[in-house]
C-alpha positions as CSV (number, residue, x, y, z in Angstrom):
1,M,70.2,102.5,33.6
2,K,68.6,104.5,36.5
3,T,65.1,103.6,37.5
4,K,63.3,105.5,40.3
5,T,59.9,105.5,41.9
6,E,58.6,108.2,44.2
7,N,59.5,106.1,47.2
8,A,63.0,105.4,45.8
9,A,62.5,101.7,46.5
10,G,62.7,100.6,42.8
11,P,59.8,99.9,40.4
12,S,56.8,98.4,42.1
13,A,53.3,97.7,41.0
14,P,50.6,99.8,42.8
15,A,49.3,98.3,46.0
16,P,45.9,96.6,45.7
17,G,43.2,99.2,46.4
18,S,45.6,102.1,46.2
19,A,44.2,105.3,44.8
20,M,47.2,106.3,42.7
21,P,50.1,104.4,41.2
22,E,53.6,105.7,41.8
23,S,55.4,107.9,39.3
24,Q,58.1,106.1,37.4
25,M,61.4,107.6,36.1
26,D,64.1,106.0,34.0
27,D,67.1,107.3,32.0
28,C,66.5,105.1,29.0
29,L,62.9,103.9,29.0
30,A,59.3,105.1,29.5
31,I,57.6,103.0,32.2
32,C,53.8,102.7,32.5
33,P,52.9,103.7,36.1
34,Y,50.0,101.2,36.0
35,C,51.5,97.9,34.7
36,L,55.2,98.7,34.8
37,K,55.8,97.7,31.2
38,S,58.5,99.8,29.5
39,Y,59.5,100.9,26.0
40,Q,62.2,102.9,24.3
41,V,61.0,106.3,23.4
42,E,62.0,107.3,19.8
43,S,63.8,110.6,19.5
44,E,61.1,111.8,17.1
45,S,58.6,111.5,20.0
46,Y,60.6,113.7,22.4
47,S,58.7,116.8,23.5
48,E,59.4,119.6,26.0
49,F,55.7,119.4,26.9
50,D,53.8,116.7,28.9
51,V,52.4,114.1,26.5
52,E,49.4,111.8,27.2
53,E,50.1,108.2,26.1
54,D,48.2,105.0,26.1
55,C,50.1,102.0,27.4
56,Y,50.5,99.4,24.6
57,H,50.2,96.7,27.2
58,C,47.4,97.6,29.6
59,G,45.7,100.3,27.6
60,K,45.6,102.9,30.5
61,T,46.5,106.5,29.8
62,Y,49.4,108.2,31.6
63,I,51.4,111.4,31.1
64,R,55.0,111.2,29.8
65,C,57.4,114.1,30.4
66,T,60.8,114.1,28.8
67,A,63.6,116.0,30.6
68,F,66.5,117.3,28.5
69,E,70.1,117.7,29.8
70,I,72.8,119.4,27.7
71,T,76.5,119.1,28.4
72,H,79.0,121.2,26.4
73,H,82.4,119.6,25.8
74,T,85.3,121.6,24.4
75,R,88.9,120.6,23.5
76,P,91.7,122.4,21.7
77,L,92.4,121.8,18.0
78,P,95.6,119.7,17.5
79,N,98.8,121.6,16.8
80,T,97.4,125.0,17.8
81,Q,99.2,127.8,19.7
82,T,98.7,127.7,23.4
83,E,98.9,131.4,23.8
84,A,95.7,133.3,24.5
85,R,94.4,135.5,21.7
86,P,94.2,139.3,22.4
């Protein structure tokens, strides 16, 4: 599981008196940038657009963005000819 903050030092709570908490990024979980509580996003909730969410723990609103990555894998069928088709 990869977790990243803007300063790449790992997740950290906002410094007291800081104007803006750091952005949070994780390959498996959504992390509240205010209280750092996380949850598993259900696939039905995936969106290509930014989504405003309220943290279930602290109640603050943040924006969740889901990035998609697609990898295509191919393999030959078993027992097929290895010659190229014309």
